[in-house]
N, C-alpha and C positions, 0 to 999 in steps of 0.2 A: 379250719383255721389256724393259722400258725401261733402259738402263743409263747412269746419271748419272755419266759419266764423271768429270768434274771437280767433282763433288759437289753441293749443293743451290743452287738460287738462293734470293736473299732471301725471296721469297715462298713458296716450299716449305718454306723452314727455319721461317717463322713459321707457317705453317699447321701442320706436324709438331708445332711446340712447342706449339702451343695445343690440338691433339687429345690429346696425351699430358697436359699440364696439367689439361684438363677431365676425362679420362677417369681419370686417377689420384684426383682430386676426387670423381667421381660414381659411378664403375663403370659407365657407360652407354656405349655407342656415341655418336660425336659427327657429327651433322648439319650440313650446310652452312649452314642457318639459322642454328642458333645460334652458329656461327663468324662469321657475317655481322655478328652483333651484337657478339661481342667483339673483333675484330681491329681495330689501329689503322688499318689502310689499309682504305678503303672498297671493298669489292669485292663484285660480286654473286654472289648464290647458285651461278649459272651457272659463273662463273670459279672460284669455291671447289670446286665439284663437280669440274671438269676438272684441277684441279691435285690434288685429293684422289686422281682417278683414277691421273693419273702418279704419284704417291707409292705407291699400291697396286700397279700395275703394275712399280713398282721394289721392291716387298718389304717397304716400311716401314709400311705400313698393311694392313689386311684388315676385312672385314665379315662380322658375324655372318648366318647364312642368313635369319634373320627381321627384320633391320633394314637399311636405308638407310643408316645412320650407320657410321661407321668407327672402328677401334680400334687401338692401335699393335701390332705385329708383335715379335719379339725383337731383329729388326736396327733396328726403328725407335728401340726403347727403349736399344740399343747406341750408336746414332747420337748420341741425347739426351744420354747420359751422356758419352760421348768429347768431343762436341764444343759441348753446349750449356751446361753446367754449369760453374760456377764456384765449387769447394767454398771455404768460410771457415769462422768459427767460428758455432758453434750460436747460436740466438736466445737471447737474454737469459733468457726463461722456461726453455727447455730447459738452459741452462747452471744456472740457480739450482737445478731438480729434482736436475740431476748433482751437483752440490756438495752439497747438503743430505744426499742419499743417502750419498754416499761419504767427504764429510768430517764424519763424525760426532765429537763431543768424546772420545770415547772409541775408541783405536785398535782396529780390529777385526782379529782374527784372518785369516790369509790364507784360510783356508776360508770364514771368513763374508764376506769381503770378495767372494771369487769368487760366492759364492751371491747376494748381494746385486747385485752386477754383472749378472749373468744375468737377475735379475728387474727391475733397473732398465732394460736394454736391451728387455725384452718390454714393460715399461710405457710406454715412450716410443714405439715402435715398433707397439704393439698387435700384433704377431707373436710370433716366438719369439727369445728371447734365449739365445745360447750364451757360455759361457766356457770353454776348454781348456787345463787347466793343463799344466805343464810334463811330460812324459814323464819318469816315474821315473828312467829309464836315464841321462837327461842333466841329471838336476837336482843341483846340487852338495848335497852330504849334509851336516849337522851330526852328526846321531845316527843311529843305525841298531841294530837289535834284531831277535831272530829268538826266535818262540817255537815249540816243537815242537807239533804236531797229530798226529792219526792218519793212518795210511795213508801213512808217508813224506812228509807235507807239512808245510811250514813256513810260520808267518806272518811275512812280512817286512813291519816296521815302520819308515819313516824319516821324520826331521825335517828338511828342509831349510833351505837357509841362510837365506831369508826366512821359516821358520818354518811352512811348508806340510807337514802331518802326511799321509800315504799309508800305506795298507795294503795288501798281498794277499796270498794263499797261493800257494806254488809246489808242486810236485812234484819230489823228488829221488830219485834212485836207491838212494841209501845210509841207512842208519837211524842219525841223529845222536841222540846224547843231549841232553838241555837243558843239561849242564854243557858240552860241546862246543860248543853253538851260542852259548853264553854268554861263552866263551872267544873265539869268532871274531869276535861283535860287538866287544867290548872292543879285540880288536886292531884292528879297522877302523877305530873311532872314535879310538884313539888315534894310529895311523898316516897314515890316509887321511882325516882330515875335511876338510872342503871340497873334495873331488873327487866325480865323479859315479860310478855303479856302473860305467859303460864305462871310465872312466879309471882306476878302482881294479883292475877286471880287468886292463887293461892293464900296468900298474905290479906287479900280483902276478905276472903272466907273466913279466915280465923279473926281478924277484925271484928266482922259481923257477928261472929260468935260470943264475943266479948264485950263489945261497947254499943250501949242503946241509946247512946246522946246524940249530938247535933246532926252528925255526918251520916245517919242511918240511910236518909233517903239519896244522899251523894254516894254512899257506898254501894247502895241497891243498884244506882244508875252505871256505876263504873263495873260493876260484876256483870249486869246484863249485857253491856256492851263487849266487855273483854270476852266474854262466853260467846256472844255471837263471832266476834273475830277469830277465836279458836276454832269454833264449828266450821267456818267457812274457810280456813287455812289451807284444806287439801285441794279445794277447788279452783284456787287462785293463784297457781305457783309461777314464781318467775324464773325465766331461763335466758341467758345471752346465747344466743345461738348463730353461730357463723359459718359460710361454706356450703350449704347444702347444696349449691349449684355445682360444686366441685365433682359431685359424684354421680352428676346426671349422664356424663359422656363416659364414665368407666366401664370398660367392656365386663367387669364384674356384677355390673346391674344393669344388663341388658334387657332381662325380664323386666316391661313396662308396669306390670301387674305388682312385682316384687318393690319397684322404686315407688310406684304410688302409696303402698301399704306403708313404706319406711316414711314416705313424707307427712302421712297423715299421723304417724309417730310422733314427728317431730313436731306437728301442729298441736298435739296434745300435750302440753307443756306439763300440766301435773302428772300425767302418767310417766313421762320422761323422767321427771324428778323421782318419782316413786322407785323407778327402776334401778336409776343410778344410785339411789342413797340404799336400795336394798343390797345392791353389790358392795359398796364400800363397807356397809355394815358387815357382811360376811367375811370380807378379808381380814386379814392378820392387821393390828393396828400399825400405822405407820408405812405400810406398805403398797405399792402399785397394784391397783386391780385390772386384771387382763382378763376379758370374757371372749371368747372365740366361737363364732359360728353358732351350732346347735347348741352351746352351752348358754346361750340366751333363750329363753323361754317366750317373751315377748312377742307377739306377732309382727313381723317386719324386721326384726333382728338376728333370724337364724342366718343370714348371709354376711353377717358383720363382725367386726372386731371392734372390742372397746376398750380402750386404755384410758383409765381414770386414776386419780388422786384425791383423798381427802386433803382441806388445808385446814389450818387450827388457829385459833385465837385462844390465848390464855389456856394451853392444853386440852381444849375442847375442839370437837369436829365443828367447823363453822359452817363449811360448804363443800363444793367437790368442783375438778375442772379435769375435762377429759378431751377426748378426740374419738370419733365414731368414724368409720372407714369400712373397707372390704376386708375378709380375712388375709388378702393378699396385701398387708401393709407391714410398714417398716417398722418392726416390733421392737429391736433394739434401740433404734435411734429415738422412736417415739416415746418409748419408756423413760430414756434418759431425760427427753425434752420436758415431757410432762411432771416428771418428777423435780426438774429444776424451776419449772415455772411456778410449781406449787409452793414451793420453799421460798423464791422470792416475792411471790404474792403475798406469802404470809408476813414477810418482813414489811412489806408496803402496806398492808391492812393495819399492821401493829403502829405504823409510823402515823396512821391517820387518828389514832387515839389521843 
């Protein structure tokens, strides 16, 4: 195999760039004759074929069995993203669509904002748009209430500082009365408003080690419920996901078994949240995360590209937004779009506080 130790030559870079640009636009393998017409520098088809062969041997290009033309590999796309793109602001038309959809005259509720954002990302990318709200355990709580259900289950309803309403059922070992649950929720709201479930649990444990007075039973109830909620956090992740139907008819996903596997992943929301959170955590702070094809270890994602960004609230990662599509995706445009939406999303979330 050719090892291009010192990077690509200018000609190799230009040809790789052109192959990727044409393939993203057309979905077809790119041949030397077409490149000879498109390149700025006048090169013969034979010279172009030789350079394409070098790029193929080095792992940047490959060719389908039935075609003489080449298509980019995951390595080729990675080189393109890391070395050939200069992210900037989205085009004016994309900015206009984004601002029209998210900056409506009436302030959207947080739930509506997340739902509309996932739809917007899907619409702009013609792929799958995803918004992951903050995990309930880490979200600063303005209000919390508990509702007794059957079989020792409790419905936990929280309203965050930004106005995001989340609910989920948890199972506990004790049989609480509704009166006990009401007293516990009032106590938490009166004493711990503005803290997350994790912070509340930590402070209650500290209180229990210090005071043996009137609220012992109340503190015990609170710690049982908070601990149960934290234990089940990973099982009940929320995801706002839109546009799965966009990818059904894409030629990149012609293999029906692969599309089924991908759709199963979309349905397993807690797994999807874990995957995106890990990718965001591994990326440099404040950067856009781009994972391409085989870089995605999760089953069903090996033919996909993921472009995602965290969004921040008071300098802490609050959640993430992103786009999932085939590796043949408009990287530069969607990197710009995802970054722009994430920053606008932060402003809108802050305005709800």
